[in-house]
C-alpha positions, -999 to 999 in steps of 0.1 A, spaced: -142 660 -648 -153 669 -610 -140 701 -612 -160 706 -647 -194 693 -629 -186 717 -600 -185 749 -626 -213 737 -642 -232 735 -608 -222 775 -600 -226 787 -631 -244 764 -655 -215 766 -678 -187 742 -680 -164 762 -700 -167 794 -675 -134 801 -655 -155 820 -629 -154 796 -600 -117 788 -609 -106 826 -603 -131 832 -574 -113 804 -560 -78 812 -567 -86 848 -553 -102 835 -521 -70 813 -517 -45 843 -524 -64 864 -499 -63 836 -473 -22 830 -479 -16 871 -482 -36 880 -450 -14 862 -425 -40 853 -404 -43 816 -396 -76 808 -410 -72 770 -409 -72 776 -370 -107 786 -370 -124 760 -397 -140 731 -380 -117 699 -384 -146 681 -401 -150 707 -428 -116 699 -438 -118 666 -435 -149 667 -460 -131 686 -482 -100 663 -485 -124 634 -490 -145 650 -518 -110 663 -533 -100 622 -531 -133 606 -541 -126 620 -580 -94 603 -579 -105 574 -565 -137 570 -586 -118 578 -620 -86 555 -613 -101 527 -595 -137 521 -604 -139 536 -637 -109 522 -651 -123 487 -649 -139 490 -680 -107 509 -695 -80 483 -686 -77 448 -692 -83 423 -660 -45 417 -659 -39 455 -655 -68 463 -630 -56 434 -611 -23 456 -608 -40 482 -599 -59 468 -570 -29 451 -559 -12 483 -559 -42 500 -538 -43 473 -513 0 476 -507 -5 516 -502 -34 505 -473 -12 483 -459 23 498 -456 14 536 -461 42 535 -486 39 547 -519 69 536 -531 66 497 -523 34 500 -546 49 517 -575 79 493 -573 50 463 -572 33 481 -602 63 484 -623 74 443 -614 38 433 -623 34 455 -654 69 442 -665 60 408 -659 26 411 -680 46 427 -709 71 398 -707 42 373 -708 20 394 -735 51 399 -757 64 360 -754 30 349 -771 
């Protein structure tokens, strides 16, 4: 959704592929040139790009999923995010999510 909005902001057309083609061409040119262009870009700019790319996932998967999931499933998602934040280990969060989802399934199936 976010990249369609970006395309709309650039070309005023959500179906146009020009922004994606230009981005791919620029990335390909930077990769083939061999110049370490990352050394010349300020760190706050790269950090901003990382935050911009990640916020779309946060909004879609944490904030907007509140309306799509049941309350139990949403609590599992929040618990997984908290585990990732506290331990920096995705494996622990996936394991906890699997166990909690199986528990929710067993309780609902048993009714």
